[in-house]
C-alpha positions, 0 to 999 in steps of 0.5 A: 464754124465756130465754136465759140469761148473756147478753153485751150487744152492739151487735146484741141480746145474745150468749148465752154458753150458745150457745157449747159449752164456751165459753171467754171469753179476756182479758176486760177490767175492764168486760167481765168485769164485765158476764158475772159481772153476766149469770149473776147475773141469770140465777141471782140465788140461786147468786150474790148469795143474800139472806138469804132464800135463804141461811135457806132452802137452809140449811135444805135441804142447805146441800151440795146448791147447785149451778149449774143444770143449764141454766147454762153454765160459762164458763171465763174466761182472764183477767190478775189484773188483770182479776180484782182490778179486780173482785174490789176490793169483798167484795160484787163478789168473794163473787159471782165467788166464789158462781160458782166455788164452784158451778163454774159460771166457772172463773176461770184466769191468763192470764200474757200478754194475748193481742191480741184479745178471744175467746169462742169454744165446740166449734164456733165462735168470735168476737172481741169488740170494745168499741163506742165509746158510751155504753151498755157494748157489744160487737160479735161479729166472725167465726164461726171453728170453729178457734179455742178449739183455739189455746187448749186449751195456753194453757187446760191450763197456765194456773194457777187464779185463786184468790179470797181473799173468800168466797162469801156462802153460805160465809160464812152457811153457817160462821157458822151451823155454829157459831154460830147463825142470828141471828149467820151474819145479821147479819155477813151484812148487816154486809158488804152496804155493797157495792163501798165494802167493801174487804179494806183497809177501816178495818173490813173485813170481817173486823173486821165479823165478829169484832164481830158474834160479841162483839156476840153474846156468842159462846165466842172460840174457836167465833167464831175458828174460824167466821171461819176456816171462812168463809174470812176469815182464820186463827184467828191473824189474829183474835187481833190483833183481839180484841185490837184491839178489846179495848184500843179498849174495844170488847170485853172477854172473859168466862170460861165455868166447864164441869164438865169441863176449863179454862174457855171465854172467851166475847167480850162487846161493850162501849161503843160496839160494844155501844150501836148498831143493826147498822147504826151498828156499823162508825161506831163501830168506826171511830172507836173506832180512830181510823181 
Protein backbone atom coordinates (compact mmCIF):
# COMPACT_ATOMS: atom_id res chain seq x y z
CA UNK A 1 0.00 0.00 0.00
CA UNK A 2 1.35 3.43 -0.92
CA UNK A 3 2.32 5.72 1.93
CA UNK A 4 1.41 8.73 -0.17
CA UNK A 5 3.83 11.65 -0.45
CA UNK A 6 6.85 11.00 1.74
CA UNK A 7 10.06 12.81 2.62
CA UNK A 8 13.23 10.74 2.10
CA UNK A 9 14.96 10.21 5.42
CA UNK A 10 18.14 8.51 6.55
CA UNK A 11 15.92 5.81 8.06
CA UNK A 12 13.80 5.33 4.93
CA UNK A 13 10.90 7.70 4.39
CA UNK A 14 8.58 9.88 6.43
CA UNK A 15 4.95 9.90 5.31
CA UNK A 16 3.45 13.39 5.29
CA UNK A 17 0.02 11.81 5.64
CA UNK A 18 1.02 10.26 8.98
CA UNK A 19 0.69 13.77 10.44
CA UNK A 20 -2.84 15.05 11.01
CA UNK A 21 -3.25 18.49 9.40
CA UNK A 22 0.47 18.60 8.53
CA UNK A 23 2.50 21.81 8.65
CA UNK A 24 5.97 22.23 7.16
CA UNK A 25 7.94 25.18 8.53
CA UNK A 26 10.94 26.89 6.90
CA UNK A 27 12.03 24.22 4.41
CA UNK A 28 15.09 24.98 2.33
CA UNK A 29 14.82 24.71 -1.48
CA UNK A 30 16.06 21.10 -1.49
CA UNK A 31 13.39 19.97 0.97
CA UNK A 32 10.66 21.98 -0.70
CA UNK A 33 11.59 20.46 -4.07
CA UNK A 34 11.54 16.99 -2.53
CA UNK A 35 8.04 17.60 -1.17
CA UNK A 36 6.69 18.78 -4.53
CA UNK A 37 8.30 15.78 -6.22
CA UNK A 38 6.76 13.44 -3.63
CA UNK A 39 3.31 14.81 -4.42
CA UNK A 40 4.01 14.54 -8.15
CA UNK A 41 4.94 10.87 -7.80
CA UNK A 42 1.80 10.20 -5.77
CA UNK A 43 -0.67 12.17 -7.93
CA UNK A 44 0.97 12.90 -11.33
CA UNK A 45 -2.30 13.74 -13.09
CA UNK A 46 -2.95 16.42 -10.50
CA UNK A 47 0.52 17.91 -10.21
CA UNK A 48 2.03 17.46 -13.66
CA UNK A 49 -0.62 16.10 -16.04
CA UNK A 50 0.42 15.08 -19.53
CA UNK A 51 -1.71 15.92 -22.55
CA UNK A 52 -3.67 12.70 -22.30
CA UNK A 53 -4.66 13.43 -18.71
CA UNK A 54 -5.51 17.03 -19.58
CA UNK A 55 -7.77 15.92 -22.44
CA UNK A 56 -9.52 13.26 -20.35
CA UNK A 57 -10.45 15.69 -17.58
CA UNK A 58 -11.45 18.45 -20.02
CA UNK A 59 -13.74 16.03 -21.87
CA UNK A 60 -15.30 14.87 -18.62
CA UNK A 61 -15.63 17.92 -16.36
CA UNK A 62 -12.79 20.44 -16.02
CA UNK A 63 -14.45 21.95 -12.94
CA UNK A 64 -14.29 18.63 -11.09
CA UNK A 65 -10.51 18.60 -10.63
CA UNK A 66 -9.61 18.05 -7.00
CA UNK A 67 -7.02 16.26 -4.93
CA UNK A 68 -7.63 12.58 -4.16
CA UNK A 69 -9.38 12.13 -0.83
CA UNK A 70 -6.37 10.36 0.69
CA UNK A 71 -3.86 13.01 -0.41
CA UNK A 72 -2.79 15.03 2.66
CA UNK A 73 -3.34 18.77 2.57
CA UNK A 74 -0.02 20.31 3.56
CA UNK A 75 0.46 23.85 4.83
CA UNK A 76 3.90 25.09 3.81
CA UNK A 77 5.28 28.08 5.71
CA UNK A 78 8.40 29.09 3.79
CA UNK A 79 10.40 32.18 2.99
CA UNK A 80 9.75 33.86 -0.37
CA UNK A 81 13.36 33.01 -1.28
CA UNK A 82 12.66 29.30 -0.82
CA UNK A 83 9.51 29.47 -2.94
CA UNK A 84 11.30 31.45 -5.64
CA UNK A 85 14.12 28.91 -5.75
CA UNK A 86 11.76 26.06 -6.62
CA UNK A 87 9.57 28.05 -9.03
CA UNK A 88 12.20 29.60 -11.28
CA UNK A 89 11.42 27.23 -14.15
CA UNK A 90 7.96 27.33 -15.70
CA UNK A 91 7.40 23.57 -15.40
CA UNK A 92 8.45 23.44 -11.73
CA UNK A 93 6.33 26.47 -10.87
CA UNK A 94 3.35 24.96 -12.69
CA UNK A 95 3.62 21.85 -10.53
CA UNK A 96 3.37 23.84 -7.32
CA UNK A 97 0.55 25.86 -8.89
CA UNK A 98 -1.30 22.62 -9.63
CA UNK A 99 -1.01 21.55 -5.99
CA UNK A 100 -2.17 24.96 -4.82
CA UNK A 101 -5.13 25.07 -7.20
CA UNK A 102 -6.27 21.65 -5.99
CA UNK A 103 -5.84 22.78 -2.36
CA UNK A 104 -3.37 19.97 -1.71
CA UNK A 105 -0.73 22.50 -0.65
CA UNK A 106 -1.30 25.87 1.00
CA UNK A 107 1.80 28.06 0.52
CA UNK A 108 2.26 30.75 3.16
CA UNK A 109 4.98 33.40 3.25
CA UNK A 110 7.30 33.16 6.24
CA UNK A 111 8.52 36.58 7.33
CA UNK A 112 11.64 35.41 9.19
CA UNK A 113 13.75 32.23 9.05
CA UNK A 114 13.21 29.85 11.96
CA UNK A 115 15.81 28.06 14.12
CA UNK A 116 14.71 24.65 12.83
CA UNK A 117 12.86 23.01 9.98
CA UNK A 118 9.63 21.60 11.40
CA UNK A 119 7.12 19.00 10.23
CA UNK A 120 4.22 18.86 12.65
CA UNK A 121 0.66 17.65 12.95
CA UNK A 122 -2.08 17.83 15.54
CA UNK A 123 -0.69 14.93 17.58
CA UNK A 124 3.04 14.95 16.93
CA UNK A 125 5.86 16.98 15.46
CA UNK A 126 9.55 16.72 14.69
CA UNK A 127 12.60 18.62 13.54
CA UNK A 128 14.06 17.72 10.14
CA UNK A 129 17.85 17.87 9.85
CA UNK A 130 19.51 17.39 6.49
CA UNK A 131 21.79 14.37 6.39
CA UNK A 132 25.43 14.90 5.44
CA UNK A 133 25.60 12.53 2.48
CA UNK A 134 25.58 12.49 -1.30
CA UNK A 135 21.88 11.65 -1.37
CA UNK A 136 19.51 14.41 -0.26
CA UNK A 137 17.87 12.98 2.84
CA UNK A 138 16.81 14.16 6.27
CA UNK A 139 16.90 12.92 9.83
CA UNK A 140 13.75 13.00 11.92
CA UNK A 141 14.57 14.37 15.37
CA UNK A 142 12.20 14.46 18.35
CA UNK A 143 8.52 13.77 18.89
CA UNK A 144 6.67 16.77 20.31
CA UNK A 145 2.85 16.76 20.32
CA UNK A 146 2.76 20.51 21.07
CA UNK A 147 5.04 21.61 18.26
CA UNK A 148 2.29 22.59 15.84
CA UNK A 149 0.51 24.69 18.44
CA UNK A 150 3.60 26.86 18.82
CA UNK A 151 3.23 28.00 15.23
CA UNK A 152 -0.52 28.57 15.32
CA UNK A 153 -0.21 32.36 15.56
CA UNK A 154 2.48 32.49 12.86
CA UNK A 155 0.27 30.51 10.48
CA UNK A 156 -2.76 32.65 11.25
CA UNK A 157 -0.89 35.88 10.56
CA UNK A 158 1.02 34.69 7.50
CA UNK A 159 0.04 35.96 4.06
CA UNK A 160 -0.57 33.51 1.23
CA UNK A 161 2.38 33.20 -1.12
CA UNK A 162 1.16 34.27 -4.55
CA UNK A 163 2.44 32.17 -7.41
CA UNK A 164 2.87 34.04 -10.67
CA UNK A 165 2.82 30.90 -12.81
CA UNK A 166 -0.40 29.02 -13.64
CA UNK A 167 -0.83 25.27 -13.53
CA UNK A 168 -0.65 23.23 -16.73
CA UNK A 169 -4.33 22.43 -16.35
CA UNK A 170 -5.32 26.08 -16.14
CA UNK A 171 -3.33 26.87 -19.28
CA UNK A 172 -4.78 23.95 -21.23
CA UNK A 173 -8.37 24.60 -20.17
CA UNK A 174 -8.17 28.32 -20.99
CA UNK A 175 -6.92 27.79 -24.54
CA UNK A 176 -9.25 24.89 -25.17
CA UNK A 177 -12.29 26.86 -23.99
CA UNK A 178 -11.40 30.06 -25.87
CA UNK A 179 -10.08 28.39 -29.01
CA UNK A 180 -9.63 24.64 -29.51
CA UNK A 181 -7.99 21.51 -28.18
CA UNK A 182 -5.42 21.69 -30.97
CA UNK A 183 -4.29 25.16 -29.90
CA UNK A 184 -4.28 24.14 -26.23
CA UNK A 185 -2.19 21.06 -26.98
CA UNK A 186 0.41 23.02 -28.94
CA UNK A 187 0.67 25.63 -26.18
CA UNK A 188 1.38 22.92 -23.62
CA UNK A 189 3.97 21.27 -25.89
CA UNK A 190 5.79 24.55 -26.45
CA UNK A 191 5.85 25.28 -22.70
CA UNK A 192 7.46 21.90 -21.94
CA UNK A 193 11.23 22.56 -22.13
CA UNK A 194 11.40 22.28 -18.35
CA UNK A 195 13.40 24.24 -15.74
CA UNK A 196 15.33 26.15 -18.43
CA UNK A 197 12.14 27.99 -19.41
CA UNK A 198 12.05 30.80 -16.87
CA UNK A 199 9.73 33.79 -16.88
CA UNK A 200 12.53 36.03 -18.21
CA UNK A 201 13.66 33.58 -20.91
CA UNK A 202 14.31 35.41 -24.23
CA UNK A 203 11.40 33.45 -25.69
CA UNK A 204 9.34 33.08 -22.54
CA UNK A 205 5.98 31.45 -21.85
CA UNK A 206 3.92 34.48 -22.92
CA UNK A 207 5.65 34.82 -26.28
CA UNK A 208 5.41 31.08 -26.93
CA UNK A 209 1.70 30.97 -26.16
CA UNK A 210 0.99 33.94 -28.43
CA UNK A 211 3.10 32.42 -31.22
CA UNK A 212 1.06 29.21 -31.08
CA UNK A 213 -2.13 31.21 -31.48
CA UNK A 214 -0.68 32.98 -34.50
CA UNK A 215 0.32 29.69 -36.10
CA UNK A 216 -3.30 28.58 -35.75
CA UNK A 217 -4.71 31.87 -37.06
CA UNK A 218 -6.67 32.68 -33.89
CA UNK A 219 -8.55 35.98 -33.62
CA UNK A 220 -6.42 38.51 -31.76
CA UNK A 221 -9.03 39.28 -29.11
CA UNK A 222 -9.70 35.58 -28.53
CA UNK A 223 -5.99 34.88 -28.19
CA UNK A 224 -5.39 37.69 -25.72
CA UNK A 225 -8.39 36.60 -23.64
CA UNK A 226 -7.15 33.00 -23.62
CA UNK A 227 -3.73 34.15 -22.42
CA UNK A 228 -5.39 36.21 -19.69
CA UNK A 229 -7.66 33.35 -18.60
CA UNK A 230 -4.63 31.07 -18.50
CA UNK A 231 -2.93 33.38 -16.01
CA UNK A 232 -0.06 34.21 -18.35
CA UNK A 233 -0.56 37.98 -18.33
CA UNK A 234 -2.89 40.87 -19.06
CA UNK A 235 -4.28 41.73 -22.53
CA UNK A 236 -1.97 44.76 -22.67
CA UNK A 237 1.03 42.47 -22.16
CA UNK A 238 0.07 40.50 -25.24
CA UNK A 239 -0.55 43.66 -27.24
CA UNK A 240 3.14 44.46 -26.68
CA UNK A 241 4.15 40.92 -27.61
CA UNK A 242 2.11 41.12 -30.81
CA UNK A 243 3.84 44.37 -31.74
CA UNK A 244 7.30 42.84 -31.21
CA UNK A 245 6.43 39.84 -33.38
CA UNK A 246 4.96 42.08 -36.09
CA UNK A 247 8.08 44.28 -36.07
CA UNK A 248 10.24 41.13 -36.39
CA UNK A 249 8.28 39.98 -39.44
CA UNK A 250 6.90 36.91 -37.68
CA UNK A 251 3.25 37.90 -37.40
CA UNK A 252 0.75 39.89 -39.40
CA UNK A 253 -2.95 40.59 -38.98
CA UNK A 254 -5.92 40.02 -41.25
CA UNK A 255 -9.33 41.62 -41.01
CA UNK A 256 -12.19 39.13 -40.79
CA UNK A 257 -15.54 40.65 -41.85
CA UNK A 258 -18.65 40.00 -39.77
CA UNK A 259 -22.32 40.33 -40.80
CA UNK A 260 -22.87 42.79 -37.97
CA UNK A 261 -20.37 45.01 -36.21
CA UNK A 262 -16.76 45.87 -36.80
CA UNK A 263 -14.46 43.35 -38.50
CA UNK A 264 -12.37 41.18 -36.23
CA UNK A 265 -8.64 40.84 -36.50
CA UNK A 266 -6.96 37.49 -37.02
CA UNK A 267 -3.33 36.95 -36.06
CA UNK A 268 -1.40 34.99 -38.68
CA UNK A 269 2.13 33.58 -38.52
CA UNK A 270 4.42 34.59 -41.37
CA UNK A 271 8.01 34.06 -42.42
CA UNK A 272 10.16 32.07 -40.03
CA UNK A 273 7.33 31.55 -37.55
CA UNK A 274 5.15 29.88 -40.15
CA UNK A 275 7.64 27.36 -41.52
CA UNK A 276 9.32 25.34 -38.76
CA UNK A 277 7.81 22.39 -36.88
CA UNK A 278 6.59 23.22 -33.39
CA UNK A 279 9.86 22.25 -31.73
CA UNK A 280 11.70 24.81 -33.88
CA UNK A 281 9.42 27.75 -33.09
CA UNK A 282 11.34 29.06 -30.07
CA UNK A 283 14.64 29.13 -31.96
CA UNK A 284 13.02 30.88 -34.92
CA UNK A 285 11.58 33.57 -32.66
CA UNK A 286 14.81 34.07 -30.73
CA UNK A 287 16.87 34.46 -33.89
CA UNK A 288 14.36 36.83 -35.48
CA UNK A 289 14.20 39.00 -32.36
CA UNK A 290 18.00 39.02 -32.11
CA UNK A 291 17.92 37.68 -28.56
